[in-house]
C-alpha positions as a printed NumPy array, in Angstrom:
array([[ 24.015, -19.611,  27.047],
       [ 24.513, -21.668,  23.943],
       [ 27.9  , -23.308,  23.528],
       [ 30.442, -20.793,  22.3  ],
       [ 28.26 , -17.696,  22.748],
       [ 29.945, -14.576,  24.024],
       [ 28.5  , -12.483,  26.829],
       [ 27.456,  -9.951,  24.204],
       [ 25.605, -12.61 ,  22.193],
       [ 23.804, -13.83 ,  25.321],
       [ 22.755, -10.246,  26.08 ],
       [ 21.545,  -9.684,  22.53 ],
       [ 19.561, -12.923,  22.592],
       [ 17.857, -11.81 ,  25.828],
       [ 17.052,  -8.411,  24.295],
       [ 15.597, -10.044,  21.171],
       [ 13.414, -12.287,  23.338],
       [ 12.23 ,  -9.25 ,  25.314],
       [ 11.339,  -7.254,  22.189],
       [  9.621, -10.259,  20.586],
       [  7.528, -10.661,  23.726],
       [  6.482,  -7.005,  23.606],
       [  5.551,  -7.301,  19.933],
       [  3.391, -10.331,  20.717],
       [  1.723,  -8.364,  23.523],
       [  0.942,  -5.516,  21.099],
       [ -0.478,  -7.957,  18.551],
       [ -2.674,  -9.42 ,  21.292],
       [ -3.939,  -5.932,  22.143],
       [ -4.825,  -5.34 ,  18.494],
       [ -6.803,  -8.59 ,  18.423],
       [ -8.628,  -7.66 ,  21.629],
       [ -9.986,  -4.498,  20.022],
       [-11.03 ,  -6.305,  16.843],
       [ -8.062,  -5.587,  14.581],
       [ -6.425,  -8.19 ,  12.398],
       [ -2.712,  -7.627,  11.84 ],
       [ -1.798,  -8.879,   8.37 ],
       [  1.982,  -8.801,   8.456],
       [  5.105,  -6.761,   8.969],
       [  6.153,  -6.637,   5.309],
       [  3.191,  -4.549,   4.162],
       [  2.148,  -3.25 ,   7.575],
       [ -1.509,  -4.096,   6.982],
       [ -4.248,  -3.944,   9.596],
       [ -7.914,  -4.806,   9.001],
       [-10.766,  -3.609,  11.214],
       [-14.207,  -5.2  ,  11.347],
       [-16.909,  -2.804,  10.258],
       [-20.053,  -2.221,   8.249],
       [-20.634,  -0.371,   5.025],
       [-24.168,   0.012,   3.691],
       [-25.318,  -2.582,   6.251],
       [-22.807,  -5.184,   5.046],
       [-20.007,  -6.685,   7.178],
       [-16.636,  -5.605,   5.756],
       [-13.054,  -4.933,   6.745],
       [-11.776,  -1.376,   6.871],
       [ -8.197,  -1.66 ,   5.65 ],
       [ -5.182,   0.425,   6.668],
       [ -1.635,   0.123,   5.359],
       [  1.507,   1.495,   6.973],
       [  2.267,   4.916,   5.545],
       [ -1.375,   5.847,   4.934],
       [ -2.571,   8.89 ,   6.877],
       [ -6.029,   7.464,   7.493],
       [ -8.266,   4.524,   6.701],
       [ -9.194,   5.147,   3.067],
       [ -9.931,   1.592,   1.901],
       [-12.189,  -1.332,   2.647],
       [-12.679,  -4.841,   1.297],
       [-15.117,  -7.738,   1.499],
       [-14.475, -10.204,   4.319],
       [-13.204, -12.84 ,   1.875],
       [-11.496, -10.527,  -0.637],
       [ -8.237,  -9.621,   1.09 ],
       [ -5.809,  -6.9  ,   0.084],
       [ -6.309,  -7.518,  -3.64 ],
       [ -9.967,  -6.557,  -3.202],
       [ -9.273,  -3.186,  -1.564],
       [-11.602,  -0.44 ,  -2.688],
       [-11.588,   3.262,  -1.866],
       [-13.914,   4.382,   0.91 ],
       [-16.834,   6.213,  -0.738],
       [-16.564,  10.005,  -0.483],
       [-19.93 ,  10.203,   1.28 ],
       [-18.529,   8.017,   4.098],
       [-15.266,   9.969,   4.34 ],
       [-17.121,  13.224,   4.832]])
């Protein structure tokens, strides 16, 4: 324990470390399946894919029901475009 920490603070610190470790494990799992986590603030995840034979990122944002956007590999969130209707089905 750090100097002056209460038992409760020590317990909370241990819990925070445990949760942070689990989050890092989940992020590692996302990377293993080809997903790029873009941050907690926006809750963005990019997935490698192809559209019309071109390498792209499918782009999902927290709160969206499905993957409805894509962007060029170098475009980022600002370059998000709607998935063409013919692809959506």
